[in-house]
C-alpha positions as a Python dict, from the first residue, in 0.01 Angstrom:
ca = {
    (1, 'X'): (0, 0, 0),
    (2, 'X'): (3, 322, 194),
    (3, 'X'): (257, 596, 256),
    (4, 'X'): (297, 713, 613),
    (5, 'X'): (560, 969, 525),
    (6, 'X'): (592, 1251, 273),
    (7, 'X'): (869, 1120, 52),
    (8, 'X'): (857, 804, -158),
    (9, 'X'): (1217, 829, -281),
    (10, 'X'): (1341, 473, -334),
    (11, 'X'): (1700, 526, -442),
    (12, 'X'): (1918, 279, -246),
    (13, 'X'): (1662, 251, 30),
    (14, 'X'): (1743, 33, 328),
    (15, 'X'): (1452, -209, 363),
    (16, 'X'): (1368, -282, 727),
    (17, 'X'): (1137, -564, 835),
    (18, 'X'): (991, -535, 1185),
    (19, 'X'): (927, -891, 1297),
    (20, 'X'): (810, -1026, 1629),
    (21, 'X'): (1152, -1171, 1714),
    (22, 'X'): (1398, -981, 1497),
    (23, 'X'): (1466, -677, 1286),
    (24, 'X'): (1594, -761, 937),
    (25, 'X'): (1770, -506, 715),
    (26, 'X'): (1864, -528, 347),
    (27, 'X'): (2002, -285, 90),
    (28, 'X'): (2046, -328, -284),
    (29, 'X'): (2300, -167, -513),
    (30, 'X'): (2483, -224, -839),
    (31, 'X'): (2445, -82, -1189),
    (32, 'X'): (2385, -406, -1379),
    (33, 'X'): (2061, -552, -1507),
    (34, 'X'): (2019, -755, -1187),
    (35, 'X'): (2039, -559, -859),
    (36, 'X'): (2305, -672, -614),
    (37, 'X'): (2248, -729, -243),
    (38, 'X'): (2514, -506, -91),
    (39, 'X'): (2423, -533, 277),
    (40, 'X'): (2213, -746, 514),
    (41, 'X'): (2177, -761, 891),
    (42, 'X'): (1962, -924, 1158),
    (43, 'X'): (1906, -763, 1497),
    (44, 'X'): (1762, -1032, 1723),
    (45, 'X'): (1524, -953, 2005),
    (46, 'X'): (1157, -973, 2091),
    (47, 'X'): (883, -720, 2047),
    (48, 'X'): (993, -511, 1748),
    (49, 'X'): (643, -539, 1600),
    (50, 'X'): (449, -523, 1927),
    (51, 'X'): (249, -244, 2084),
    (52, 'X'): (519, -219, 2351),
    (53, 'X'): (809, -181, 2108),
    (54, 'X'): (1043, 63, 2273),
    (55, 'X'): (1344, 271, 2176),
    (56, 'X'): (1573, 187, 2466),
    (57, 'X'): (1939, 278, 2435),
    (58, 'X'): (2054, -84, 2408),
    (59, 'X'): (1826, -156, 2113),
    (60, 'X'): (1922, 166, 1935),
    (61, 'X'): (2290, 85, 1989),
    (62, 'X'): (2247, -265, 1842),
    (63, 'X'): (2076, -127, 1532),
    (64, 'X'): (2352, 130, 1482),
    (65, 'X'): (2613, -143, 1513),
    (66, 'X'): (2427, -362, 1262),
    (67, 'X'): (2420, -73, 1014),
    (68, 'X'): (2793, -13, 1055),
    (69, 'X'): (2910, -373, 1048),
    (70, 'X'): (2667, -471, 773),
    (71, 'X'): (2807, -222, 522),
    (72, 'X'): (2492, -13, 478),
    (73, 'X'): (2513, 333, 321),
    (74, 'X'): (2281, 632, 337),
    (75, 'X'): (1996, 691, 580),
    (76, 'X'): (1670, 653, 383),
    (77, 'X'): (1471, 342, 471),
    (78, 'X'): (1137, 176, 401),
    (79, 'X'): (944, -35, 648),
    (80, 'X'): (803, -383, 593),
    (81, 'X'): (522, -424, 846),
    (82, 'X'): (398, -761, 981),
    (83, 'X'): (51, -883, 887),
    (84, 'X'): (-56, -904, 1250),
    (85, 'X'): (-24, -525, 1287),
    (86, 'X'): (-230, -443, 976),
    (87, 'X'): (-604, -458, 909),
    (88, 'X'): (-680, -625, 576),
    (89, 'X'): (-1042, -678, 483),
    (90, 'X'): (-1227, -732, 156),
    (91, 'X'): (-1537, -515, 126),
    (92, 'X'): (-1800, -440, -137),
    (93, 'X'): (-1885, -76, -199),
    (94, 'X'): (-2067, 113, -476),
    (95, 'X'): (-1852, 201, -775),
    (96, 'X'): (-1705, 545, -706),
    (97, 'X'): (-1460, 794, -852),
    (98, 'X'): (-1103, 758, -723),
    (99, 'X'): (-1122, 1036, -465),
    (100, 'X'): (-1457, 910, -336),
    (101, 'X'): (-1322, 556, -320),
    (102, 'X'): (-1030, 669, -102),
    (103, 'X'): (-1271, 852, 125),
    (104, 'X'): (-1496, 548, 161),
    (105, 'X'): (-1200, 317, 230),
    (106, 'X'): (-1067, 557, 491),
    (107, 'X'): (-1397, 566, 680),
    (108, 'X'): (-1424, 188, 662),
    (109, 'X'): (-1081, 162, 827),
    (110, 'X'): (-1186, 409, 1096),
    (111, 'X'): (-1494, 199, 1169),
    (112, 'X'): (-1302, -132, 1183),
    (113, 'X'): (-1013, -2, 1392),
    (114, 'X'): (-1232, 205, 1623),
    (115, 'X'): (-999, 506, 1640),
    (116, 'X'): (-1004, 869, 1533),
    (117, 'X'): (-965, 927, 1161),
    (118, 'X'): (-643, 1123, 1211),
    (119, 'X'): (-493, 812, 1371),
    (120, 'X'): (-554, 591, 1066),
    (121, 'X'): (-335, 527, 762),
    (122, 'X'): (-533, 348, 490),
    (123, 'X'): (-509, 235, 131),
    (124, 'X'): (-677, -22, -91),
    (125, 'X'): (-630, -265, -379),
    (126, 'X'): (-899, -334, -641),
    (127, 'X'): (-1039, -687, -663),
    (128, 'X'): (-1352, -644, -876),
    (129, 'X'): (-1439, -325, -1062),
    (130, 'X'): (-1805, -228, -1048),
    (131, 'X'): (-2008, 7, -1265),
    (132, 'X'): (-2151, 344, -1174),
    (133, 'X'): (-2511, 290, -1070),
    (134, 'X'): (-2472, -85, -1122),
    (135, 'X'): (-2269, -368, -973),
    (136, 'X'): (-2062, -295, -663),
    (137, 'X'): (-1685, -281, -661),
    (138, 'X'): (-1484, -511, -435),
    (139, 'X'): (-1164, -379, -278),
    (140, 'X'): (-908, -492, -25),
    (141, 'X'): (-881, -239, 257),
    (142, 'X'): (-530, -210, 403),
    (143, 'X'): (-502, 3, 716),
    (144, 'X'): (-319, 49, 1044),
    (145, 'X'): (-299, 287, 1335),
    (146, 'X'): (-65, 577, 1267),
    (147, 'X'): (99, 550, 1608),
    (148, 'X'): (195, 187, 1535),
    (149, 'X'): (399, 302, 1234),
    (150, 'X'): (532, 610, 1412),
    (151, 'X'): (653, 401, 1705),
    (152, 'X'): (873, 189, 1480),
    (153, 'X'): (978, 493, 1278),
    (154, 'X'): (1089, 668, 1599),
    (155, 'X'): (1307, 370, 1691),
    (156, 'X'): (1477, 374, 1351),
    (157, 'X'): (1514, 751, 1357),
    (158, 'X'): (1700, 728, 1688),
    (159, 'X'): (1931, 478, 1519),
    (160, 'X'): (2010, 735, 1250),
    (161, 'X'): (1773, 626, 972),
    (162, 'X'): (1512, 833, 787),
    (163, 'X'): (1188, 637, 722),
    (164, 'X'): (1034, 725, 385),
    (165, 'X'): (744, 484, 351),
    (166, 'X'): (578, 182, 507),
    (167, 'X'): (420, -120, 341),
    (168, 'X'): (257, -445, 445),
    (169, 'X'): (533, -702, 393),
    (170, 'X'): (299, -980, 276),
    (171, 'X'): (158, -761, -3),
    (172, 'X'): (505, -647, -104),
    (173, 'X'): (607, -1012, -142),
    (174, 'X'): (285, -1080, -334),
    (175, 'X'): (367, -795, -573),
    (176, 'X'): (706, -948, -647),
    (177, 'X'): (552, -1292, -705),
    (178, 'X'): (298, -1148, -949),
    (179, 'X'): (564, -950, -1136),
    (180, 'X'): (760, -1273, -1186),
    (181, 'X'): (454, -1455, -1320),
    (182, 'X'): (368, -1169, -1556),
    (183, 'X'): (665, -1252, -1779),
    (184, 'X'): (484, -1567, -1897),
    (185, 'X'): (267, -1543, -2208),
    (186, 'X'): (-27, -1724, -2050),
    (187, 'X'): (-79, -1601, -1694),
    (188, 'X'): (-264, -1869, -1498),
    (189, 'X'): (-473, -1846, -1186),
    (190, 'X'): (-229, -1901, -903),
    (191, 'X'): (-230, -1874, -526),
    (192, 'X'): (25, -1693, -312),
    (193, 'X'): (83, -1790, 51),
    (194, 'X'): (301, -1574, 277),
    (195, 'X'): (380, -1735, 614),
    (196, 'X'): (494, -1531, 912),
    (197, 'X'): (539, -1681, 1257),
    (198, 'X'): (184, -1601, 1370),
    (199, 'X'): (-7, -1490, 1060),
    (200, 'X'): (-72, -1645, 719),
    (201, 'X'): (-170, -1438, 416),
    (202, 'X'): (-339, -1611, 122),
    (203, 'X'): (-407, -1442, -211),
    (204, 'X'): (-536, -1568, -544),
    (205, 'X'): (-430, -1383, -858),
    (206, 'X'): (-471, -1398, -1233),
    (207, 'X'): (-378, -1182, -1532),
    (208, 'X'): (-591, -896, -1398),
    (209, 'X'): (-432, -900, -1054),
    (210, 'X'): (-583, -981, -717),
    (211, 'X'): (-908, -1181, -704),
    (212, 'X'): (-909, -1303, -341),
    (213, 'X'): (-728, -1217, -18),
    (214, 'X'): (-742, -1346, 338),
    (215, 'X'): (-513, -1304, 637),
    (216, 'X'): (-556, -1537, 933),
    (217, 'X'): (-377, -1657, 1246),
    (218, 'X'): (-212, -1998, 1221),
    (219, 'X'): (-22, -2238, 1443),
    (220, 'X'): (338, -2219, 1331),
    (221, 'X'): (641, -2404, 1464),
    (222, 'X'): (674, -2139, 1735),
    (223, 'X'): (391, -2295, 1935),
    (224, 'X'): (381, -2658, 1827),
    (225, 'X'): (378, -2936, 2087),
    (226, 'X'): (737, -3060, 2067),
    (227, 'X'): (639, -3379, 2250),
    (228, 'X'): (428, -3494, 1956),
    (229, 'X'): (571, -3793, 1772),
    (230, 'X'): (590, -3771, 1391),
    (231, 'X'): (484, -4062, 1175),
    (232, 'X'): (733, -4262, 974),
    (233, 'X'): (827, -4162, 623),
    (234, 'X'): (1027, -3903, 429),
    (235, 'X'): (1092, -3576, 614),
    (236, 'X'): (829, -3373, 427),
    (237, 'X'): (573, -3650, 457),
    (238, 'X'): (644, -3723, 825),
    (239, 'X'): (605, -3355, 920),
    (240, 'X'): (301, -3282, 702),
    (241, 'X'): (49, -3373, 973),
    (242, 'X'): (161, -3064, 1167),
    (243, 'X'): (32, -2835, 894),
    (244, 'X'): (-292, -3010, 803),
    (245, 'X'): (-505, -2744, 975),
    (246, 'X'): (-331, -2475, 766),
    (247, 'X'): (-384, -2678, 448),
    (248, 'X'): (-754, -2730, 530),
    (249, 'X'): (-796, -2355, 583),
    (250, 'X'): (-644, -2291, 241),
    (251, 'X'): (-866, -2557, 84),
    (252, 'X'): (-1179, -2385, 218),
    (253, 'X'): (-1063, -2055, 66),
    (254, 'X'): (-999, -2219, -271),
    (255, 'X'): (-1343, -2381, -267),
    (256, 'X'): (-1502, -2044, -183),
    (257, 'X'): (-1339, -1869, -478),
    (258, 'X'): (-1428, -2155, -711),
    (259, 'X'): (-1794, -2136, -608),
    (260, 'X'): (-1793, -1760, -658),
    (261, 'X'): (-1616, -1770, -995),
    (262, 'X'): (-1584, -2105, -1170),
    (263, 'X'): (-1249, -2181, -1328),
    (264, 'X'): (-1050, -1988, -1067),
    (265, 'X'): (-888, -2292, -905),
    (266, 'X'): (-513, -2212, -894),
    (267, 'X'): (-266, -2407, -1104),
    (268, 'X'): (-8, -2379, -828),
    (269, 'X'): (57, -2224, -486),
    (270, 'X'): (364, -2003, -444),
    (271, 'X'): (510, -2007, -92),
    (272, 'X'): (684, -1708, 64),
    (273, 'X'): (785, -1580, 407),
    (274, 'X'): (993, -1686, 703),
    (275, 'X'): (807, -2015, 758),
    (276, 'X'): (764, -2112, 392),
    (277, 'X'): (1039, -2373, 405),
    (278, 'X'): (926, -2553, 720),
    (279, 'X'): (944, -2931, 659),
    (280, 'X'): (609, -3072, 555),
    (281, 'X'): (423, -2749, 470),
    (282, 'X'): (451, -2786, 92),
    (283, 'X'): (360, -3156, 114),
    (284, 'X'): (53, -3087, 329),
    (285, 'X'): (-79, -2820, 93),
    (286, 'X'): (-8, -3034, -211),
    (287, 'X'): (-190, -3340, -76),
    (288, 'X'): (-486, -3161, 84),
    (289, 'X'): (-549, -2901, -188),
    (290, 'X'): (-438, -3103, -489),
    (291, 'X'): (-229, -2812, -621),
    (292, 'X'): (137, -2791, -712),
    (293, 'X'): (347, -2596, -462),
    (294, 'X'): (641, -2374, -554),
    (295, 'X'): (886, -2197, -328),
    (296, 'X'): (934, -1838, -438),
    (297, 'X'): (1288, -1808, -574),
    (298, 'X'): (1439, -1469, -499),
    (299, 'X'): (1788, -1586, -595),
    (300, 'X'): (1691, -1516, -957),
    (301, 'X'): (1567, -1167, -874),
    (302, 'X'): (1877, -1024, -705),
    (303, 'X'): (2245, -1120, -689),
    (304, 'X'): (2347, -1252, -344),
    (305, 'X'): (2711, -1323, -432),
    (306, 'X'): (2854, -1004, -279),
    (307, 'X'): (2736, -1070, 77),
    (308, 'X'): (2756, -1356, 321),
    (309, 'X'): (2441, -1563, 279),
    (310, 'X'): (2204, -1488, 571),
    (311, 'X'): (2139, -1767, 816),
    (312, 'X'): (1806, -1943, 771),
    (313, 'X'): (1590, -1964, 458),
    (314, 'X'): (1612, -1694, 191),
    (315, 'X'): (1232, -1698, 170),
    (316, 'X'): (1235, -1493, 491),
    (317, 'X'): (1380, -1203, 289),
    (318, 'X'): (1117, -1193, 12),
    (319, 'X'): (927, -886, 131),
    (320, 'X'): (1250, -697, 199),
    (321, 'X'): (1377, -766, -153),
    (322, 'X'): (1048, -647, -300),
    (323, 'X'): (1046, -325, -98),
    (324, 'X'): (1411, -248, -173),
    (325, 'X'): (1371, -328, -543),
    (326, 'X'): (1272, -28, -758),
    (327, 'X'): (999, -115, -1007),
    (328, 'X'): (1226, -24, -1297),
    (329, 'X'): (1462, -296, -1175),
    (330, 'X'): (1175, -545, -1152),
    (331, 'X'): (1094, -477, -1517),
    (332, 'X'): (1459, -517, -1618),
    (333, 'X'): (1497, -847, -1434),
    (334, 'X'): (1174, -982, -1582),
    (335, 'X'): (1284, -881, -1931),
    (336, 'X'): (1618, -1056, -1891),
    (337, 'X'): (1454, -1373, -1759),
    (338, 'X'): (1206, -1373, -2049),
    (339, 'X'): (1488, -1343, -2305),
    (340, 'X'): (1678, -1622, -2132),
}
């Protein structure tokens, strides 16, 4: 969504996700129609995405070791940033030319973040296109403090990598989900839910792209009361009560978009992110919102057969796959799936 560095070269980039409790790395390769995962690694530890993230020698040494043992090649990398570290806000502004729109979005980010303009990196996505002198445009502002990106970049640079660009991981995953849906002849309204350990990102999309976006804090398994006793039933059903508050939040968003534009109720909700496969989440959303739930399947997007399958759910790697995947490869994969 925004480029914090000069180069956007994406050839064999190492995708790096800076999570609260771990650093994930992934690199694609191969010359076939479906890109091949050639290297993955997880560097455990707290605070990679925090304001206090440091570049101590021990952390740098662990990253270097992960790069060596994981089979990574080259130095260029791209960053997947957590939703908690990024400002995302939908705003209405008068319809403007592209350069004026960028200027307006930049000043909005400065106002919201309360920092000097030189300390802000900002971009935007269109939601509703206005008309000059008429209806306002609606855009999604995506911004962060420059030093937040530079702090992580400095850590990776010390480990021998060369950061080329940075992107909000939730929106990268959303882009991949939309590209997969685009291969269908009749693109429906659908919702996309990306779940990180402390932040949920909900988007509603249709054939024109993004129509609604909201990022909000949620109570994930990291801070649940483990003393609570689940009710009887199947695993998904017995755990669903834990996620009812999340499901209710989503329901309110769906009702809001339906009131604003009738006929926008999603046909299904696509789940993505590290917490997408938590027992009961899909069931809670399905029963509260009355919408089909689908887990985003990245096994069809890239070939995982050449590496040892990472521990934990593959949904945790969605944003990394999207960032590492050149758009030409996305088009090739979609074409092959459509033919099949």
